[in-house]
N, C-alpha and C positions, 0 to 999 in steps of 0.2 A: 764266787768264793765268799765264805763267811769267816770272819776272824774275831777273836776276842783275846784279851790279856788277862792272865790269871796267875798271880804271884810272880810277876815279872817274866812269865813265859808266854809267848804268842801261840795260841792254838788256831789252826786253819782247817776248814772243812770245805771240800771242793764244791759241794752243792747242797741244796736243801735235803735231799734224799739221805746223804750221808750225815748231815747234822741231825736230822730226826732219829736215825738209827743210833747214833752215839749218845743221844740224850735219853734213850729208853732205859728204864729199869732193867737190870740184868736178867736175862732169861736164857735158857739153853738153846732155844731155837735160833736166836740171833747169833749166838756163838757158833753154832752149826753152820749157819750161813756165811760166817766170816765177816759180819758187818757190825759186831758189837764193839763198844768202847774197849780199849785196851787196858784201862785203869780207871779207878774211882775218880782220879784227877781229870781225866779226859771227859768222863761223864759230867762232871760239875762244870767244866769248861763249855761243853755242848749245850748244857741247859742255860747257862749264862748267856750264851750266843743266841739261843733259841728265843729266849724271853724278849729280845730286841727285834725280832723278825716281824715286820708288818703283816697283819692278817691278809691283807690284799695280795701278798707275795704268793699265797697259796692258789690264787686264781690265775696267776700268770706263769708260774714255775711248776709244771706238772711232774709228779714223781714217776709216773707211768705215761709214756708218750701218747698224746691225744690221738694221733693217726693210727696207732697200733692197738688200741685198747678201747672197747665199747663202754666199759665201766667209767673210764676217764671222760669219754665223751658224754655219758649220762650225767656225770657229776658237773661238768662245765656247762653243758647245754640247758640244764634245769636249774641252775643256780638263780636264787630269788634276789635280785639286787636291792629291791625295796625292803625286803626283810633284813638284809645284811646292813643296810645303811646306818642304823643307830650304833653299830660297832665298827664300821669301815675304817675309822680313823686309828683304831687301836692296834697295838702290837701284841704279841702272844702273852707277854707278862701282864699287860694292862687288862687283857681279857680275863685272865685268871683272877686278878684283883677285883674286877667288876663282878664275876660269877660269885664270888665270895661275900659280895657286899649286900646290903639290904636293897639295893636297886634292882637286883636280879630276882624279881618276883616270879611266881609260877606262871602268870599271865604273860609277862614280858619273855620268859624263856620259851613259851609255847609259840609265841609270834615270831621268835628269832629262828626257830628250827629250820625252816626252808631256806633261810639265808646262809646257813653254816655248810661248808664243805667238810667231808669226813677228815680231811688232813688237818683242818684247824683244830677240831675236837681232839684228835690223836695228839696234836702238838701241845695243846694246853694241859692234857692229862699228864704229860710227861713232867710237868712243873709241879705236880700236886702230890702231896701226902695222901695217904689212904683216908684220913679223916676229911680232907677237902673233897675227894671223890664222893664219899658217903653223903656229906652235907649238901652238896649241890644236887646230886641225884634225888635226894629226898624231897627237893622242892618240885620235882617235875611229875606231873601226872599225865599219862597218855592213856585215854580211855577208849576201848573198842568194845564192840558187842557183836554177837551172832545169836545164841540162845541164852547166854549169860553175858553180864556186863563185867568186864575185866579192867582193872586199873584204877578203880575208885579209891579215894583216900581212905586210909585205915583198913584197906583189904589186902589180902595176898591170896591168889588163886594157886591151884596146883594142877599139874598135868599127872593124871593117874597113868602109869606105864606098866601094864601087866604083860610084858613080853614072855613068850615061851619058846623053848628051843626047837620044838616041833610044830608050832602053831596049832597045838591041840585045843580044840574048842573048850573042852572041859577045864583045862588048865588055865586058859585065858579067862574064862568066866569065873572061876574060883578066885583068881587074884583080883579081878575087877570088883566082885561082890565084897571081897575083904576090904579093898581100898574105899569103896563106897561107905562101908560101915564106919571107917575112920574119918569120913567128911572129905575125901579126896575126889578130884575129877572135875571141878568147876571150870578150869581153864580148857581141858580136853581130856577124853580118854584116848590116849595116843599109843599105838602099838608099832614097834619096829618088827615087821614080818620076817620070819626065818627064811621064807622063799619069797622072791619078788615076782613070781609068775602071776599074771592077772587073775587066774582062777583061784589061787590060794589067797591073794589080797581081797578079791570080791567075797570070798566066804567069810573072812573076818569082818569085812564091812557090813555085810548082811546080819552076821551075829550081833554086832554091837548096835546096829539100827534096831533090830527087834528088841533088845534089852531096853534101850532108851524110850522107845515108844510104848512098850508094854507097861513100864513103871513110870511113864511121864517124867523122865528125868530131864531137867532143864540144863542140858550140857550138849556138847558136840564130840563126835568121834573123828578120828583120823588114823589112817594106816599110812605109816611114813614110807611110801613107795615113791619111785621116781615120778616126776611130773607128767612125763609122756605116758607112763602107765595110767595115771589118774585121768588124763585126757581120753585114752581109749576106753577106760571103764565108764566115764560119763557119757560117752557116745552110746554105750550099751545100756544106759539107764540104771546103773548101779548107784545106790543112794549115798553118794559121797557128801560129807559135811565140809571138811577142811581139805584144801589141796596143800600138799607138803612139797618142800624142796630144800635141800642143803645148797648153800650158796658161799661164794668166796669173793675176794676183793679185786680179782683181775680177770679179764676175759680168758686168758689162758687157763687159769685154775677152774673156771666155770665150765670150760670146754672139757676138762678132765672129768667133770661130773656129768658130762653129756648134756649140758644146757647152754642156752644163750638168753639174752633179754627177750628175743622174739618168742622163744619157747615158753618163758615164764608169762609173757602177755597172753599167749594162746591159752595156757593153763588158767590164768586168772579169768579170762572171758568165759571159758567153758564152766568154771565153778560158779561165777556170778549168774549165769543163765539158769542155773538150778533153783536159785532163790530159796534155799532151804532154811535160812535164818529166820527167827521169829521176832527178835527185837533189833536186828542189825543184819548187815550183809558183809561184815569183815571176815572173809573166809580163807585167807592164806596163812599158811604156817611155814616159817622159815627157821632153819638152824644154821649156825656158823660156829666158829672156834678158831682161836689163834693157832697158827701153824699149818692151816690148810693150803695156803699158797705155797709155803716152802715145801710141804710134803709132795706137792705136785710139780716142783721145780718151776714154779710160775710166779715168783715173787718179785722179779725185776730188780733185786737188790734192795727192796723196801722192807723195813722192819716188820715183823709179824703183827704187832699191835696196830700199826697203821694200815696194814693190809686188812685186818679185821674190821676197822672202822670203815674202810671202803666197802666192805660187804654189806654194811648196813645201808649204804647208798643204793645198792641193788634192790633192797627190800622196800625203800620208801614209796616208790610209785604205785604200790599194789595195796596200800592201806591194810596191812596184815592184821589179823587178830592177835597172833603171837609171833614173837621172834626171840629165840634163845641162844645164848653161847653155851656149847657143850664144853665147859671150860677146861676140864682136865682129861678129856676122852682121847685125845690123839696120842698123849703119852709123854714121857719124861725127856724125850729128844726135843720137845718144844717148850714144855713147862716142867722143870725138873723136880721141884719138890712142893711141899705145902706152901711155903712162902711165895714162890712164884705163882702157884695156882690161885692163892688168895688175892694177890695183886691183880692178876689178869681178870679174876671174877669180880672185881670192883671197877676196873677200867672199862670192860665191855659194856655193862648196863649204863654206866655214866655216859660213854660216847653215844650209845644207842638212844638213850632218852633224849639227850641234847639234840639229836638228829630227828626227834619226833616219833620214835618208835616204841611200841609196847614191849618192853624188854623183860625177859625172864632169864633164868640161869639153870643149867644142870650142874649142880654142885657135886663134882665127881672127880675121880681119879682112877687110874689103871693100877693093877696090882703090882707092877714093876716100878712104880713111881715112888719117890721118897716122900710119901704122904700117907696119912691115916685119917680115920674118921674123926679124930679130934680136930684136925685141920678143917675138916668139912663143917664140923660144928661151929667153929669160928666164922668161916665164911658165911654159913646159913645166918647166924646172928647178925653180922655186918649187913648182909643184904636185906634182912627184915627191917633194920633201921634206915637203909637207903630207899625204901619204897619200891622194892622189886615187884613187878606185876605178877610173876608166878615163879614157882619152882617145880622141880620133878619129884614125884614120889614113886618109889620102886618098892614092892613088897620085900621086907627085910633089909632093904638098902642094897641088896646084891642082885644085879641084873644077870640071870642065869642064861640068857640067850646071847647078850652082847659081851658078857664077861668083864664087867667093870663095876666099880662101886659108886653109889649115888646116895641121895638122901631118902629115907624111908617114910611110910605113912605115919609112923610114930613121931618122926623128926618134926613134921609140920605142926603137930600138936604142941611140942615144946615152944616153938617160936611164936605160936598164936597166944599161948598162955603168958609168955614172957612180955610181948609187946602189945597184946590185945588186938591182934589182927583178925579181921572177920573174913568170911568167904564172899564170893559173889552172891549179891542178895537174892537173886532167883533161886540159886542152888541151896542157900542156907534156908529158905522158905520150904523147899522140898524136904530137906533133912528134918525139919521140924514136923512136917506133915507125915513123914515116914516114921516118926518116933525114933529117929537117930541122933537128934540133937535137941536141946532145950531151948527156951526162948532167947537165951543169950548166946546161942550158937555152940555151946559146949557139947561135945559128944557124950552120949549116954550109952549104956550097955544095951546090946541088941537081944531083944526077946525071942524065943524060939518060935512064937506065932507071927513074927515080923514077915510081911510079904516077901521080902528080898530072900529070905531063907529058902523059899521054895523055887527060887529063879533057876538054880544050877540044873536040876533034872529036868526042868520044863523046856529050857532053852538049848541044852547041849546035846540033845539027841539027834 
């Protein structure tokens, strides 16, 4: 039982799980689950109480039972006591104050990552304003490499997302080439296939592989198919760069995706065996998003933001190149409006980076959410200042296959000009060589004699 007195009223919370849920900023998913605070006063009381909880409590009081959940077992069994020791004496409120102090340097935060449990970082985020989340996230650099180096200070990469509703090769290539001329794609050229059949996936992989090699583009491709499909294709010598999988924060939610930690390990080992990276071998790509556990009825009464932080623990053992929260994709049942999407879009990279992950964000919303592109402009700007590793770029900002709204190829130009953000150095050098960018990385008009202008008819036949 956790108790606090606020304005002469005693507030009681039966366990840490309830306390965390009541302390969360309001969002529709927790209301839907019936675990949200009943009033603003109760939220304040819960946060006051949460601030006094020792960080060690999260190592002994599990929100999801150890014996029933392999994600919990992963969190507990891999916890690094030595890395945790510098903050082991702190409560959640002390930890917040330390993170905001000059003592929390980039070097110290990197050393701390393996000592943090996801519930700890979720808890401390609940005590923070948006500016706190931004400031602390901006201190943390998580650098990974495959054919490009992602996460360097002063850079922001992009996933070029040329989805097509029928997986038409010419349509995919047209959108890809357009994105390249805007300087997009240094994180990955990543496609959500309309068909998950191995044959259709393999066709897209071969298409992108030929494009990358013909024009010597220093990037990586990924078709966002199920991990087991990738394993089967690797066994058939299909040239897979990155292995993708959506993940969630509980065993039951991951089972609803058709995965387990053992399947992820098998996929990782299969991808590693290919050794397709040129400057590094970080070849896993994970996506998550608040609400996935609740949508699978697999949240165990845990609030959706804490469940999301637990999903990042699933990613940690595999040294991924990319991890992103598809923040507004699941819909208004979980994040109702622009305000809730913006808050979640700051919480998730904050938590992921504290846990040592290379975080990006799909700054997005569905058409039936109470949000618009102005809200996404705000989140894009905030994430640029927070040092996000990468964002998503969709031609026109409208994904015509998945039917949702995201950021466009044009949008990344805005945030680069505003904040002086560069691309991955290897990719920026290629843009200069291809006469697509100047010495400062600024995009320049594409001439009709540019080699890329001949790529569509040569590759799509």
